[in-house]
N, C-alpha and C positions, 0 to 999 in steps of 0.2 A: 744020080749023085749031083749033077749040075742043078737040077730043079730043087733039091733039098738045100744046097748051098745058097742058091738065089733066094729061097724062102727064108732062110735064117738071116741073110744079109738084109733083106727087105724088112724083116721083123725088127732087127736091131736099129735100122735107119728110122723106122716108124716110131719106135719107142724114144729114140734120141730126139726126133723132131717134136714130139709131144713134151718131153721133159726139159728140153733145152731152154725154152723161154722162162721156166721157173728158176733157172740158175742164173744169177746176176753176176756180171763181171766183177763188181766190187766185192762180192762174197767170195769169189775165187781168189781175188788178190789179197783179201784179208787172211785167207788160209795159206798164202805164200805161193800160189800157183802161177801168178802173173807178176811181171815186173812192177815195182812200186808198192807192193802190198805190205801190210804191217806184219811183222814177225814177233811182235811183243806177246808175252804170255800173261795170263791172269795172275794177280797177286795170290800168294798162298792163303788158304782159308785159315781163319783164326780159330783156335780151339774153344775159346769162351768169348762169345760176342758180348759187347756191353748191353745193358738194358736198352730197349727201344726208346727212341726219342719221340715225344708227342703222343699220338693216338694209337689205339689198339682195338681190333675188332674181335669179339668173342661170341660164340653161339649161346643161345638160351636153351636150357633143357628143363623138362618137367621132372624136377628132381629135388626134393627137399633135403637130400643128403649133401653136406658140405663140411669143409674145414675152413678156418679163417685164412690159412696160408694158400690153399688151392682153390677156394670157391667151390662151385658145384662140381660134383663128380659126374663126368659125361655119361650120357645114355645114347642109345641108337638114334633117337628121333630129336631133331632140332625144331624149336618153335620160334624162330627168328634170331635176332642177334642184338648185341649192344656195341656201341662205339664209345670208348672211354678216352678222354684226352685231358692232359694237364696243360694249363696256360695261365696267363695273367702275370701280374708283377711278382717278382721274386720275393720270397719271405726272408726272414733273418738268416736261414740256413742256405739261401741261394736257390731254393727249389721254387717251381711254379706254385702259386698260392690258390689256384682254382682248379676244380675237377669238373669237366663237362660230361654229361651222360646223354647219349642218344639211344633210345630203346625202340626196336622194331619188332613187334609181336606178329608172328605168322601162324595162323591156326590155333590161336588161343580160345578162350571162352568167348562166344559171341556176345556182343553188346555189354561188355564188362568194363569196369574201371579198375585197372591194376594200379596199386600203390608201388612206387619205385623206392627201393632202399639201396643205399650205397654202403658197402663195407670197405673200410680202409684199414689195411694191415701192414705193420703194427699200428694200432690206434683205436679204432672203434668197432671192432668185430665181435659179435654181430651188431649191426646198427638197427635199432628198433624205432627209428624216427623216419617217417616218409619224407622224401626230398622232392617228390613230384608225382605225376600220374601219367598213365597211358590208357586211352580209351579205345576199345576195339569196336569194329563194325559188325554187321550180321554174319560175316564170314570168319570172325575172330581175328581180324588183322587190325593193328593199330600202332600208333607211334606216340612217343613221349620224349620230353626233354627236361633236363634239370641241370643246374649248376650249383655247386656247393664249395665251401671253403675246404681246402686240403689240410689234412693233419700232417704237420711237417715231418713226422717220423714214418709216414706211410710210403710204401713202395709197391704194394700189391693192392689192386682194386677189383671188386666184383659187384655185380648187381643182382638183386632179387626183385622180381615183379610179382606182386601178390594181389589176388582178387579176394579182398577181405569179406565180401558178401557170401562167398561159398568156399571156405577154406579147405574143405575135405573133398571137393570135386577134382577130378583129373584136370590137369593144366591150370590149377588155381595158384600154384607156386612155380614160377619159372625162374631159373637162376643161371648165371654164367660162371664159367671158370674164372679164376683170377688172372688179371693182366698185370704184368710188371711194367711200370712206367718210370721214367726218370724223375 
């Protein structure tokens, strides 16, 4: 019985000596276990958060199915991402007047030039005018950038990257879900 008690005590001490350095004193004080710690609570979560300010990152899907309000309907496989951002001088309505688009294609068609199309909803959905290009390497990875004037009524933005050279090939049309921006 004594040996078993000593074994349990040594096991507890061993575990405590390994785990103790990972627990910092300020972490304990923030939880209220030591003098001087903060006992403030987090503010309550809001039921409806406002639209995000500035940029948003959305995945690219090999999916030509879309709606103007939602953009591409997600699939299981992603082929990169887009970063959408509004900025620039305010227009007459007080909104940013420029939309920036960063496209990162991963595993697309090798050595292809994708045309970048930006849909702005409500406004110009679907957009049939290319606003830039993204060129891929031998592995099908590539990047592109574009900046366009924002349509003042638009609050949802999404991108389609299209390889016009082979429209019916898999991965020739990559599209993102819509991002809601301020």
